[in-house]
Every structure is written in C-alpha cells, then in structure tokens.
C-alpha positions as CSV (number, residue, x, y, z in Angstrom):
1,M,23.6,17.9,1.1
2,K,22.9,19.5,4.5
3,V,19.6,19.5,6.4
4,A,18.3,21.1,9.6
5,S,16.1,18.9,11.8
6,F,13.2,20.2,13.9
7,F,11.1,18.4,16.5
8,S,14.0,15.9,16.3
9,G,13.3,13.6,19.3
10,A,15.5,10.6,19.1
11,G,16.2,11.2,15.5
12,G,14.6,8.4,13.5
13,L,13.9,10.7,10.6
14,D,17.4,12.1,10.9
15,L,19.1,8.7,10.8
16,G,17.1,7.7,7.7
17,F,18.2,10.9,5.9
18,V,21.8,10.3,6.9
19,N,21.5,6.8,5.5
20,A,20.2,8.4,2.3
21,G,23.3,10.5,1.9
22,F,22.4,13.7,3.8
23,E,24.3,15.4,6.6
24,V,22.3,16.7,9.6
25,V,24.0,19.9,10.8
26,F,21.3,21.4,13.1
27,A,18.8,19.7,15.4
28,N,16.1,21.1,17.7
29,D,13.8,19.7,20.4
30,N,12.8,21.2,23.7
31,W,11.9,17.9,25.4
32,K,14.8,17.1,27.7
33,G,14.0,13.4,27.6
34,C,15.6,13.0,24.2
35,W,18.6,15.2,24.5
36,E,21.1,12.6,25.8
37,T,19.9,10.0,23.3
38,Y,20.2,12.4,20.4
39,K,23.6,13.7,21.3
40,K,25.2,10.2,21.9
41,N,23.8,8.7,18.7
42,H,24.1,11.6,16.3
43,G,27.1,13.5,17.7
44,I,25.3,16.8,17.6
45,N,24.5,19.2,20.4
46,I,20.8,19.6,20.1
47,N,19.2,23.1,20.2
48,R,17.0,22.8,23.3
49,R,14.5,25.7,22.9
50,S,11.0,25.7,21.5
51,I,10.8,26.4,17.8
52,E,8.8,29.5,18.7
53,D,12.0,31.0,20.1
54,I,14.5,30.1,17.4
55,K,15.8,32.9,15.3
56,P,16.8,32.3,11.7
57,H,20.5,33.3,12.2
58,E,20.9,30.4,14.6
59,I,20.3,27.9,11.8
60,P,23.2,27.3,9.5
61,D,22.6,27.5,5.7
62,V,21.2,24.1,4.6
63,D,19.6,22.5,1.6
64,G,16.6,21.2,3.4
65,F,14.4,21.2,6.5
66,I,13.0,18.0,8.0
67,G,10.7,17.5,10.9
68,G,7.5,16.1,12.4
69,P,5.6,18.7,14.3
70,P,3.6,17.4,17.4
71,C,0.8,15.3,16.2
72,Q,-1.6,15.2,19.2
73,S,-3.6,18.2,17.9
74,W,-4.4,16.5,14.6
75,S,-4.9,12.9,15.8
76,L,-8.2,11.1,15.2
77,A,-7.7,9.5,18.6
78,G,-7.3,12.9,20.4
79,A,-9.3,16.0,20.9
80,M,-8.8,17.1,17.2
81,K,-8.3,20.7,18.1
82,G,-5.8,21.2,15.3
83,I,-4.7,24.8,15.0
84,E,-6.7,25.8,18.1
85,D,-4.2,23.7,20.1
86,P,-0.9,25.6,20.9
87,R,0.9,22.5,19.7
88,G,-0.9,22.7,16.4
89,Q,0.4,26.3,16.0
90,L,4.0,25.1,16.0
91,L,3.5,24.1,12.4
92,Y,3.4,27.8,11.4
93,H,6.7,28.5,13.2
94,Y,8.2,25.8,11.0
95,V,6.8,27.8,8.0
96,R,8.2,31.0,9.4
97,L,11.7,29.5,9.5
98,I,11.3,28.1,6.0
99,E,10.4,31.6,4.7
100,E,13.5,33.1,6.4
101,K,16.0,30.5,5.4
102,E,14.7,29.5,2.0
103,P,15.9,25.8,1.8
104,L,15.6,23.9,-1.5
105,F,13.2,21.5,0.1
106,F,11.3,20.7,3.3
107,L,9.5,17.7,4.7
108,A,6.8,17.7,7.4
109,E,5.4,14.4,8.8
110,N,2.2,14.0,10.8
111,V,-0.7,11.7,11.5
112,P,-3.3,11.2,8.8
113,G,-5.9,13.1,10.8
114,M,-4.1,16.2,9.6
115,V,-5.7,15.7,6.1
116,C,-9.1,14.5,7.3
117,K,-12.3,16.4,6.6
118,T,-12.2,18.1,10.0
119,H,-8.9,19.8,9.3
120,Q,-9.2,20.2,5.5
121,D,-9.6,24.0,5.5
122,E,-6.6,24.4,7.9
123,F,-4.5,22.0,5.9
124,N,-5.2,23.8,2.7
125,K,-4.3,27.1,4.3
126,F,-1.0,25.5,5.4
127,V,-0.2,24.2,1.9
128,N,-1.2,27.5,0.3
129,S,1.1,29.4,2.7
130,L,4.0,27.3,1.4
131,K,3.0,27.8,-2.2
132,K,3.1,31.6,-1.7
133,L,6.7,31.2,-0.5
134,G,7.6,29.6,-3.8
135,Y,7.3,25.9,-3.0
136,T,5.7,23.2,-5.1
137,T,4.1,21.0,-2.4
138,N,3.0,17.4,-2.6
139,Y,1.6,15.2,0.2
140,Q,0.7,11.5,0.5
141,V,-0.4,9.2,3.3
142,L,2.1,6.3,3.5
143,N,2.0,3.0,5.4
144,A,5.4,2.2,6.8
145,N,4.8,-1.5,6.2
146,D,5.1,-0.8,2.4
147,Y,8.7,0.5,3.0
148,N,10.6,-2.3,4.7
149,V,9.1,-1.5,8.2
150,P,7.5,-4.5,10.0
151,Q,4.6,-2.3,11.3
152,D,1.2,-0.9,10.1
153,R,1.8,2.8,10.6
154,K,0.1,5.4,8.5
155,R,1.4,8.9,8.4
156,V,1.1,11.9,6.0
157,F,4.3,13.3,4.5
158,I,4.2,16.8,3.1
159,I,7.2,17.6,0.9
160,G,7.9,20.8,-0.9
161,F,10.5,21.9,-3.4
162,S,11.6,25.3,-4.4
163,D,9.9,26.3,-7.7
164,K,13.4,26.4,-9.2
165,F,12.7,22.7,-10.0
166,D,10.6,22.0,-13.0
167,N,10.1,18.3,-12.7
168,E,7.5,16.6,-10.5
169,F,8.5,14.8,-7.3
170,K,7.3,11.2,-6.9
171,F,7.1,9.4,-3.6
172,P,9.1,6.2,-3.3
173,A,7.8,3.0,-4.8
174,K,6.6,0.3,-2.4
175,S,9.0,-2.5,-1.4
176,K,8.3,-5.9,-2.9
177,K,8.2,-7.7,0.4
178,K,6.3,-6.8,3.5
179,L,8.1,-7.6,6.8
180,N,6.5,-9.1,9.9
181,L,7.1,-9.5,13.6
182,K,9.1,-12.7,13.0
183,D,11.5,-10.7,10.7
184,A,11.9,-7.9,13.3
185,I,12.2,-9.6,16.7
186,G,12.1,-13.4,16.1
187,D,15.7,-13.8,17.2
188,L,15.5,-11.9,20.5
189,E,15.5,-13.8,23.8
190,E,13.2,-13.0,26.6
191,P,13.7,-9.4,28.0
192,L,13.7,-8.3,31.6
193,P,10.8,-6.5,33.3
194,A,11.5,-3.0,34.4
195,L,12.6,-2.4,38.0
196,N,10.3,-1.0,40.6
197,K,8.4,2.1,39.5
198,N,9.4,1.2,35.9
199,K,13.0,2.2,36.4
200,P,15.5,0.8,33.9
201,N,17.7,-2.2,34.6
202,K,21.5,-1.9,34.6
203,A,22.9,-2.2,31.1
204,K,25.1,-5.1,32.1
205,D,22.1,-7.2,33.1
206,L,20.4,-6.9,29.7
207,A,21.2,-9.3,26.9
208,I,20.9,-6.4,24.5
209,F,20.6,-2.6,25.1
210,N,17.1,-1.5,26.1
211,H,15.7,-5.0,26.1
212,E,13.3,-4.4,29.0
213,Y,9.6,-3.9,29.2
214,M,7.1,-1.8,31.2
215,T,5.1,-3.5,33.9
216,G,1.8,-2.6,35.5
217,D,-1.9,-2.9,35.0
218,F,-3.5,-2.7,31.6
219,S,-6.1,0.0,31.3
220,S,-9.7,-0.5,30.2
221,M,-8.9,1.4,27.0
222,Y,-6.1,-1.1,26.4
223,M,-8.4,-4.0,27.0
224,S,-11.1,-2.6,24.6
225,R,-9.2,-4.0,21.6
226,N,-7.0,-6.9,20.7
227,R,-3.4,-5.9,21.3
228,V,-1.7,-9.1,19.9
229,R,-0.6,-9.8,16.4
230,N,0.8,-13.1,15.2
231,W,4.4,-13.7,14.2
232,N,3.5,-13.6,10.5
233,E,1.8,-10.2,10.7
234,P,3.2,-6.7,11.0
235,S,3.1,-5.0,14.3
236,F,0.4,-2.7,15.3
237,T,1.5,1.0,15.3
238,I,4.1,1.6,18.0
239,Q,2.7,4.5,20.1
240,A,4.5,7.1,22.2
241,G,3.7,5.4,25.5
242,G,4.7,2.2,27.2
243,R,1.2,1.7,28.6
244,H,-0.1,1.3,25.1
245,A,2.7,-0.9,23.7
246,P,1.4,-3.9,21.8
247,C,1.7,-7.3,23.5
248,H,4.4,-9.7,22.3
249,P,3.2,-12.3,19.7
250,Q,4.1,-15.2,22.0
251,A,0.6,-15.0,23.4
252,N,-2.7,-15.8,21.8
253,K,-4.9,-13.1,20.4
254,M,-7.3,-11.6,22.9
255,I,-10.9,-12.7,23.2
256,K,-13.8,-10.3,22.7
257,I,-16.5,-10.8,25.3
258,E,-18.6,-7.7,24.5
259,K,-18.4,-4.4,22.7
260,D,-15.2,-2.6,23.6
261,K,-14.2,-5.2,26.1
262,Q,-11.7,-8.0,25.6
263,I,-9.8,-10.4,27.9
264,F,-6.5,-12.3,27.8
265,D,-6.9,-15.9,26.7
266,P,-6.5,-18.0,29.9
267,E,-5.2,-20.9,27.6
268,T,-2.4,-18.9,26.0
269,P,0.8,-21.0,25.8
270,K,2.9,-18.1,27.0
271,P,2.0,-15.1,29.1
272,Y,1.0,-11.7,27.9
273,R,3.6,-8.9,28.2
274,R,4.2,-5.6,26.5
275,L,6.9,-5.4,23.8
276,S,10.2,-4.3,25.2
277,V,11.8,-1.0,24.4
278,R,14.3,-2.7,22.1
279,E,11.6,-4.7,20.4
280,C,9.7,-1.5,19.7
281,A,13.0,0.0,18.4
282,R,13.5,-3.0,16.1
283,I,9.9,-2.5,14.8
284,Q,10.7,1.1,14.1
285,T,13.8,-0.1,12.3
286,F,16.4,1.5,14.6
287,P,19.6,-0.5,14.5
288,D,20.7,-2.4,17.7
289,D,23.7,-0.1,18.1
290,F,21.3,2.9,18.5
291,I,21.0,3.1,22.3
292,F,18.2,4.9,24.1
293,Y,19.1,6.7,27.3
294,Y,16.5,7.3,30.0
295,N,15.9,7.3,33.7
296,N,12.3,6.1,33.4
297,I,11.4,3.4,30.9
298,A,8.4,5.4,29.8
299,D,10.7,7.9,28.1
300,G,12.3,5.1,26.0
301,Y,8.9,4.2,24.6
302,K,8.0,7.8,24.1
303,M,11.2,8.5,22.0
304,I,10.6,5.4,19.9
305,G,6.9,5.9,19.3
306,N,7.3,9.5,18.3
307,A,10.0,8.7,15.8
308,V,9.6,8.3,12.0
309,P,10.7,4.7,11.2
310,V,14.3,4.8,10.0
311,K,13.8,2.7,6.9
312,L,10.8,4.7,5.8
313,A,12.7,8.0,6.3
314,E,15.6,6.5,4.3
315,A,13.3,5.6,1.4
316,I,11.9,9.1,1.2
317,G,15.4,10.7,1.7
318,K,16.8,8.7,-1.2
319,E,14.0,9.9,-3.5
320,I,14.6,13.5,-2.5
321,N,18.3,13.1,-3.0
322,K,17.7,11.6,-6.5
323,F,15.2,14.4,-7.3
324,I,17.5,17.2,-6.4
C-alpha cells in the first residue's frame, strides 16, 4: 500500500511504515535542514513547500496519509496557543488535503497537550471535521517505551479510516519487555565533542556516524531538573534541541539543592555530557545505517527529536496494515 508523508522531517514515521509493509511515494517538509537526510536515506525527492501551498494534484493517489503537524502550538511546555498559532493552523491544511484526496486512512501524531482541557474544544472540532468527511476517527496517547523504544515519550496518535470499513481499529498491544538505556547505547564507545561553534566532526574521525555531542553551557532551565537516568531505566524524552539533550547515564543523578535548582554531583565517577546525536538516534530506534546530514550539530538533534520513534511507528503501521 502507498502512503503520502507530511511534515516528514528525517522520516522516522516513514521508515516505521516502510518496515510495516507500506511504500512512501510522496514526502513533504519545508525545513531545509532535513532535505538531504531524507533524500539520502529514503531515496525520495522531498516536496519542499509549506503544506499551505500544496495542491491536491501534486500528490499521487495513495492509500493513506501520515504525518506529525508541528507540536509547539499544543505543547504543555510552550505557550499553548493551539489554533491561534499559525503552526497550529497547519493541521487544517492536512484536513484540506485529506478531503481532496480521500485516502483510505490517515494518521496524525502530536504532543499529549493537544487533547488536554485547554484545547479540548478545538480538538473536538478537528475530530468532527474528519467525521464529516466520512472518517471513523480514534485517538490514544501512547508511551513509546511500551513499544520497543528505550524512552519515556508520550504522544497522541489520531487515526481515521474511511467509513467503508465496518470493524473497529485497535491500537497495537504493548510489548512484553521494556527496553532501557543499556539496551540502546550500552555498546557504544565514547563519542567526540563537536568542533568549534558546534560544527560536526569529519565522518572519518567518528567511530560510528553522527557519534558526536553538543558542547557549551547548561541553561538554568536545564539545571532545574535532574537530566540523568540510570542504565537500567528508559531515557527521558529526546527533545528537538541539543541544548536539552539528556545527560549520558555514565554520570550520577543530579542533586537537588532547592526548588527548581539542581547541581551536578561533584563525586560523579565519570563526567556529565549530553547524549551524542547517534545515541539520541538509537534511543529513537533509528538504525545505525540511517545517517543524519547537517552543517551544524544542532540540526542533527532537531531532526531526531522531532521524529516519531521508528519502532513505535512500525507497530502502529503493522496494525493499520492488518486492519485494512
């Protein structure tokens, strides 16, 4: 079955669906930082315009739409402007193209804030707009750690099927084992720090592609919480910014000295450092042969943090494939 991908980024969602038996025949993202990575890993020339400017005839006939509209508008950690934010309005351009192309199914992924009380009315409006188009719509907040991903990461998945289908879609069952940091990155040797101004190292100098980490100060916001998890725990959520990447589990957990203020343990056996780009990719379940291309290491973290974990996408894709 063929799918069209929107807000594609590096293509974690896309790779998961390919692993589940789908073929991605169209991809779109207007952020130039992901274009080379997507092209070289997926072999598709990505449509580079905003979804606002895409016309239906540009999209080939497909069985499904998949995508994760920008989440900042709905994030509990952000301004929570929702549909009042231009980025939040991109959701309805996704609906516009669904109406025009009439795929058998669609998937939209976003942060759990989208279904919180603040945005409940707007979320219901969104779901109802899809129902009016003839789609039976289900949504559920999933934690990636329940689906073979070594990370606590909660996201809402909204999945709709044409009302041609009579049976009810069920989200994938949770995996029996929960993976941890040791499972994900325990075999990796020490990475290299980024070069001056957080420029990437030469590939030949790295033990494995993208195994380098951002350097620089840790902000007061970063130091307001513990940023270290032990080897036997899943990672914190991998965010779309290197400044906020969790610290490697080689160090002790941080010490709270007062409300919203923590310090690094001076007696830690090994120093504190941010996870490398490759370590974040492993935690997001990208395979090691998936290479991220960037001129600034921050773009590597951004691509990875914005992605849907590959194994979670694969689990959902398999259920959709089975359902259809």
